[in-house]
N, C-alpha and C positions, 0 to 999 in steps of 0.2 A: 905433207904429214898435219893425220888427224889430232890433234888435241883433247882428252879425254879426263872428264877429273872425276879423282874418285868423291865417292862418299861412300864410309864404312858407318855401317849401319853394329849399335849396342847397346839396346832398350829402344829400338828404335828411337834413338838419339845419332848425331853428322859428329861420330868421332875421332883419332888415329891415336894406331900404338909406334913404339920404336921399337922396330926390328921382332914382333908382334907379339913382342912379349908385355899379355894381357894388364899387368901390376903395373902399366905407363902408362894407360887410358886416360886421354885428356876430352872435353864435351865441349864444341866447336858451337853446336850451337842446339837446338831439342829441336829444333825443325826440320828437318831434309827436306820436303819441299819447300822450300824457302829457300836453300838452296843450292838445289836444281833450275827455279826458277831465273834467279839468277846468269847461273852458267845461259841460258837457255837464249836471255835479256841478250848474254852478251855475242848472239852467234853459233853459243856453241854448240854441235850438232848429236853425241856421244855422248852418253856417262859410262863408266864401270861401276856398279854398285855391292856390295860387298856386306854380305854378310856375316862379320863376328859368331855372334851367341848361334845361329846355324853351323860354322865350318870346327866352331865348341862339340856344337850340336850330334856333328855331322846327322847333320838332317835341318832344313829350309824351316826357320821359325821368323825373320822378319817378312816376310811375303807380305802380307796388308800394306808394311809403310815403299814397296815393290810396286804392290797397285794402286796406292795415292799417286805416283810420279807417275807413272805409266799413263795416269788415265785424263793428270795436270798435265802434264810436256808432252812438246812433242819426241823428244829425246830419245837417241836410240840407245834404249839400254839392253849394255852387256850385264846379267846377273850371276856370283858366285859364291863359292858361303856353304855349303852344309850336303849341296845337291849328292847325294853318296845311291838314288837308288832311280826307278822307273817314276816314282810318286813323285818327288822330289821335283824330278825334270818337269816333267808335265806341272805337276805343281806352279813356275817356275815363270811356263810357257804362259800358262792358264792367265796369269797374277799380271802378266804386260811382259816380259822381259821379249826384247828383241833376239837379242842373244844371251847365250849360256857357259859360263867360263867352269871347264872341269878342272882339275888341280893332283888330288888325294885320288879321287876314283879314276883317273888316268892309269896309276900309283897302283891301285889297292884290283882296282874288278877291269883288266882289258878289256874283257869279254864282251862286258854291259856300256863301254864307253866307247868302243869299235860297236857295238850297234848301234848307240846315237850318233855316231859320225850316220851310217845308213840310212836310217830311219830318219832324222831332222834335217842332212846335208848339213853340209861344210861348210858353209855360209853361217850356219846358226851356230854352230861346237869351235866356243874356242881353245886350245890349250892352255891349260894354266901351269905351267912349268917353273919355279919357286926354289932356289940353289941356293946353297949352304957351300963353299969354295967347292961348283961342279956337281954336287948332287945334290940328285930334286927332296925336297924337306915334302910336307905331307900334314894333314892334322892342323891344318893352323899354324905350323911348323914346328909343331911341338918335333917330328921327328923328323927324324931325318932315314929314308929309303934307301934301299943299297941302289939305284939308278940312277946315272950319268944324266946328265944334262943330256950327250952328244946319243944317247942310248934312246933317251924318252925322243928325241925332237928323228933317231931316224925313226923308228916306229912305227911315230901315226904320221909323220907326215908320207911316205910311203906307202900307208891306207888311204890317206888324201885329207885331209891333215894340212890345212891353207892357212890358220891365225893359231900365232899362238902368244897369250901374254908371260914374257920372261921378269923374273922382279930377282935383283937378287938381297936376296933377305938379307946381306951381313950394310948393305949400302941403306936399305928401306928404314925411314924415318932418323936418318943421320944430317941429311941437306948437307951433303959432303961430294954430291956429285954424281949422276950416274958413273954402270960399271960397262965402260964402250968399248973395252977388248970384246967382254962377251959378248956381247950384243956386234964387232963388224967379227970378231968370231961363226957368230947364227949362224951371219949374213954371209960368209965369202962360202961357210959348206952347206949350206938351204936357203940356197939364191930364191927360190918361190915361194916360199913361208910367208906371208902379211906377220911382220914380224911388232911386238906392242912391249913399248918397254915401260922399264914401271921399277919408280926404284932412287933416290936419293936425288932426283933436279931439284937441283933449288935455287936455278935463278935462269931468265932469259937465255944467258946464255948456253946455257945446254939443252933448251931446246934448241936454240940454232945448230949448237955440231950433232943435235942429233938427227936433225933435219937432213942436216950436209949430212950424218955415216947411211941415209938414209933407211930410216924406220917405216915403218906405215902412219906409228902412230905411238901415244906416249900415256902414260899416264903419272898426271900430275895430280899429287895430293896437301900434306904437308907445306910447301913451297910456297900455295895457296893458304891454306891455313893459317899459317906463319905470317903471312904478307913481303913473303920473300919476291912474290908475282906476280902484281896484281891484275883484278878483273880486265882494267883494261887493255892493259899486257897482253892479256890470252887472246881479247877480241880482236886485239893488231893484230895477231900471227896468223886469227883462220879466217882475221874478213879483206 
């Protein structure tokens, strides 16, 4: 299982929110590169970089941070937040993203998202599936769409999508454990998908349980920033 630390960006700083609420913003580090280098030095290979300003504005804003992290680390960076157009996705790749995560766009402009899957390939496009009560949330989680998680996955896996990040918004940032039942259900229904679990990780035991469940990867955010899981423990998991 891949350990994928998250860096969420507001005003170019490393922050965390609780359940997607911008009013709960907490700054953990003024310099995301310092955080990214610490992950890389621990032997971690991947990074989930989220432009929260971009998610709200509906276009990429923090691309200079992406460019800096891609220039000064060897991390495989997947970038999301505000990627709503051909211009946005090209900017993300030009700035050094190895993969992009598209969530709102997959719901609001499925034709364009399908074009990206074809143009860039399923190894570069991650389907972002953020869930509230099994319904897909979009727009920085500020809206709940009419799509169920099952409808979204069925549609795009049939079209060739091979990666999905699934976040249970109800769990995000609360350090109460991940949505194991949801992930097990997804993997039972869609065994070919490379599922990246996100939200709720609170301890090393959660990571052990997710690995046992067979997910491809797990995003670790607040648990690390709040000291529930140390960099040394993450290093021991990946090395």
